[in-house]
N, C-alpha and C positions, 0 to 999 in steps of 0.2 A: 315346062318341060322337065322331066326327071333327070337329074345329073347322076347317072349311074356310076361314074368314076368317083364322085364325092362319097356316095353311099359305100362303095367298095373300100375306099380309104378308111372310112369310119369303122367299118366292120373289121378291117385288118388291124387297125389300132386297138379296137376293143378286144380282139382275140389275143394280141400281144400282151395287153394288160392282164387278161385272165391267165395266160400262161405264166407270167411273172408272179401273179398272185398265188397260183398253185404252188410254185416253188417256195414262196414266202411262208405260206400256211403250213407246208410240210415241216418247216423248222420251228414252228411255234408249238410249245407244249401247253401246260396248264396256265391259264391267265390268273395271275396272283395279284391281289391288292392288299393294302394294310401290312406292309413289311416291317415297319418300325417296331423293334422289340418291345413287348409289354407283358406284364404278368397279372394274372387274376388275383385280386386281393379281397374282394367282397362279392357276395351274391345272395339274392333272396328271390325265391320262386324262379322265374325265367329271366330276371334282371340281374345283370352283372356289372361290376366296375373293375377296370383295369388301371394299372399304374405303369406308365412308360418308363423303361429302364434307361437310366443315364449313365454315361461312361465317366462323367466328371460331376463334382458337386454342383448343385444349382446356384446361380447367382442370386436368385430370389428364394428366400427361406420359407416364405408362405406359399403353400401349394395351391394349384389351380385345378378346379374340376370343370370339365367340358361336357356339355350334353347337346346332342343333335336332336333333330325332329324324331318323334316316335314313329312316324310313318315312313322313315327312310333309315338306312344303315349309316353309321358313322364312318364307314370305311372311306368315303369320299374325302374325308379330312386327311387321309394318309394314302392317297391313291397310288402313288409311286414315289421313289426317293426324291426326284426333282420337282415333284408337284404335290408336296405334302405340307399342309399348314401345321400339323402337329410336329413334324420333324423340324420345321423351321423355328417354331416356338421353343422347342427343346434346345436347339442350337443357340437361341438368344438367351438361354439361361433359366427358363421356367421349369418348374417341377410339376408335371401334368398327370392328372387322372382323367379317365373318360368313361362315361356311362354307356352301357350296352343294354338297350331296352328289351332285347330278345325278340322272339317270334310268338305272339299271342295265338292261342287256338280257341276253339269254342268253349273250352273249360275256363277261359279268361274273359268271357263275354261280359261279366259283371264288374270287372275292374273299372274304377271310376277315376276321374281326374284327381280326386283327393288321394286315391291310392298311389298314383304316380308321383304327385308333388309333395303331399304331406307325409306319405309313406316312404316309398323307395328313395326318392331324391333326398329327403330330409335325413333318413337313416344313413345314406351313403356319406352325406356331408358330416354327420356326427362321427362316423367312423374315421374320416380323415382328420377331423379336429382332435379326436382322441389320440390317434396314431402319432400325429405331429406335435401334440400338446400345445395347440394354439386355440384361441377363442374364435378366430375368424379365418376364413379362407377366401381366395379369389374365385369368382364364378364366371364362366363363359358359357353362352348359349347361342345356338345357331338356328335360325328360322323358327319353327314351332318350339324348339328347345329354348330359344331366347325369350319367347312369350311366357313359357312355363317358368323360366328363371326369374322373369320380372314379377310374376305372381308370387313366387317363393320369396323374393327379396322384399316384397311388400308385407309379408307375414313374419319373416325371420330376418330383419335387417341386422340384428345383433350378431348373426353368424357369418356375415359376409364382410370382407375387406373392400372389395370392389365388385362391380358387375359390368361385364362387357357382352353386348349382344351383336350378332351379325344378321343382317337382312331379316329381322323379326317383324311380324305383323302385330300391331297394337290397336289401331283404330280401323274398324270394319265398316265404316260409313259406305253405303251402297252407291254414293255418287262417284267413288273412285272408278276410273276407267279400267276395270279389270273384270273379265267374265267370271272368274272364280268367285269373286265377292258377290256378284249378282246372282250366280247360279245357286249359291248356298241359301239365298233368301227364299227360294221356292222349292227346294228339294224336300221330300217327305221323309225326314230323317227318322221319325218315330216308326213308320212302317218298315223302313230299311232295317233298323236295329231290332225291332220286335220279331221280324220274320227271319233275319239272317243271323243275329247274335253277334257276329263279327263282321266288320266291313273289309271286303277283300282288297288286297293290294292291286289286283287287276283293275277293279273299278276306279280306284284312286289314280292309278297311272293313266287311265283313259281320260279322266277329267283334266289332269295336268297337260296331257298331249293336246287337248282341244284349245288350250290357251294360245298356242302358236303352232298350228299343224304344219305350216310350211317348213318349220325347222326340222321336223321328223322326216319329211320328204327329202329335203336338201341333203341331210347327212348321209342318206343311203346312196344318193347319186355321187356324193363325194368319196365313197368307199372305193369306187373303181380307180380313182386317181391315186389312192394311197396303197393299193395292193402290192406294189413293188417296193414299198418303203416299210421295212419291218418296224422301225421305231414309231412311225406315224400310225401304222396299223395296230400296234400294241396299245398306244394311247387310246385309240378308238375302242378297242376290245375291253380295256379296263373300265372305261366309262360305261359301256354297255352292260358289262357284268354288274356294276354297281346299280345302274338304273333298273335292272331286272331282278335284283335281289331285295325286294321290298317286303316288309312284314305286313300281315293283316292287322287290323286295329280292333281293340276292345270296343264293343258296341256302346257300353254306357259312357266310356270316356269320350267317344266320338259324338254321342248325343249331346252331351254338355258343351263340348267344343263348338259344335255347329250352332246349337240353339242359343246358348248364353253369350258366346263371343261373336261368331260370324253373323248371326241373325240379329240378335238384340244389342250387340255392342256394349255389353254391360260393364266391361272393365274400364273403358274410357268414361262411361256415364256414371261410374261410382256405385253401381248396384250389383256388381258381380260378387258371388258368395262362394266360399269354400267351407264345406262342413258346417253350413248354417251361419257362418260369420262373414260379414262384408270385408272385401279386400280393398283397402284404401291405398291408392298409389302415392298419396302424400306421405305415407309411412315408409316408402322406399327412399331412404335417406343416404344410401351408400354412394360413393363416387361411381359415376356411370359413363361408359363410353358406348355410343350408339353408332354402329357401322351400317351404312346402307349402300346399295349398288345403284349407281345413277341410271343404268340401263336395265334394271330389274323388270322382267315381264311376268313374274309370279307374285311378288309382294310390292304393291305400289309404294313409291317413296313417301307419299303423304301418310300412308298407314304407319310407316316406321317412325317418321319424324314427329308425328302428333303427340307421342307420349312425353316429349320433353316439357310440355307445358302442364303436365298433370302430376309429375313425380315430385317428391319432396327434396331430392338431392340439390345441393347448391354447387357441388363439383360435378358438372355434367358437360359432355362434349359430343358433338356430331362429327362423324367421319364419313365424308363422301368418297366412295370407292368408284373409280371410273371403269365400269364393266357391268357384267350381268350377274344374276343370282348365283350361278354355279362358279363363275369366275372368281368370286370372293374366296373360294376354297382351293381352286386348282390352277388359276391363272398365274402366269409368270410374274405379273405385277404384284400379285398377292404375296408371292414368296420374297420378292425383292424389296417391296415397300410396306405393304400392309402389316405382315407379321412382325417385322422389327419395330414398327410404330406402336403396335398394340402392346408388345412386350415391354417397350420402354415406358409406355403410359402406366402399365400395371406395376412395374418395379419402382417407379417414382412414388407410388402410393403404398409401398410396402414398408 
C-alpha cells in the first residue's frame, strides 16, 4: 500500500532543500581555484612554469619543481586555502615551482613523450638550476607526472637532489585488479591517434568515470543535502570545476604512453627507450620517497610499490597514505600529516 503521507513529507523536504539551495546559489559568484600567489617565470610553446611567491625566506635553500599529470590541470594541488598541498608545503618552508603543461591543440599532435620529458621538463629544470646557481634541485611528481619524473631521474640523476612521487603508476602488469590497466591492453590506440590527432579530454574522463561509476551517481545525490550549506557547496563546485577543466592530449605522446608503458610494461622490464636510448631504472640513484594511497581506485598499490625493487637508490622509502587517489592532494589528513612529513623528508636531504 502506498504511503501518501510519507511521499508528501519527502516532497516537502526536497522542496525546502531546493528553496535553500536557490538562496545559496544566488550568493555564489565565480568559482575560483588555485588562489596561492605565483608568478610566471618560464615558458616554451604552450608549456609554462610558475614560481610560488613566498612572504618569508624558505627554510630549504634548494628549490622544488612539482609536475602534475599532463592529462589534468595542476590546480587541484591548490584547490582552496584550507585544502592546498602547495600552500602547506610553502608553509613548511619549501621554495616551490610548478609546471603548467597547457592545453594542446591539433597543432601539437606530433609532440612526443621525449618533447615533454627531455625537452620542456629538462629545460625548465635547467632554468631553475641556473637561476638559483645550484647543480641539483628537488623534484616532485604526481600520478602521471610522477612516472615522467621517474623516467627523467633515470636519465638525469645528476640534476636532482631528491625525487618524491605521489600515487604514480610504474608497473602496468595486467593482473592488477584495475579496469583501466586491462582496457588499455585492447584499445586500438594507433587508429585513435591516426584518425583524431589529439585525444580528447572528454574521452579520457569517460574512461576514468567507468572505473567506479557508482561514485559519480552518489555525488549528485549528495548535492541535495549540501545545497543549504555554502561552504560544502563551494567545496563541491571547486572540485567539479577542476574535473571538467581537462586538456586534450598530444596523439604521439599518448601513443607511446599506452603502447610502451601500459601495454608492454617496458619501463619495469628494462626495455623502455627515450630518443632511441634505453631508460635504466638502476641509474635512478637519487633519494626517493614513494607515496601511495591505500584506497586508490585509479592506480593500484602494486603498480606504485613495484618500482622500489628496480631503482638504484639506496635511500628509498615507501609512504602509505590512508585514503584515496584525490585525497592525497585535498584531504584534511594530507594537509595535517602528509605535507609536513614530505617537507621534513626533503629538507633532511638538503
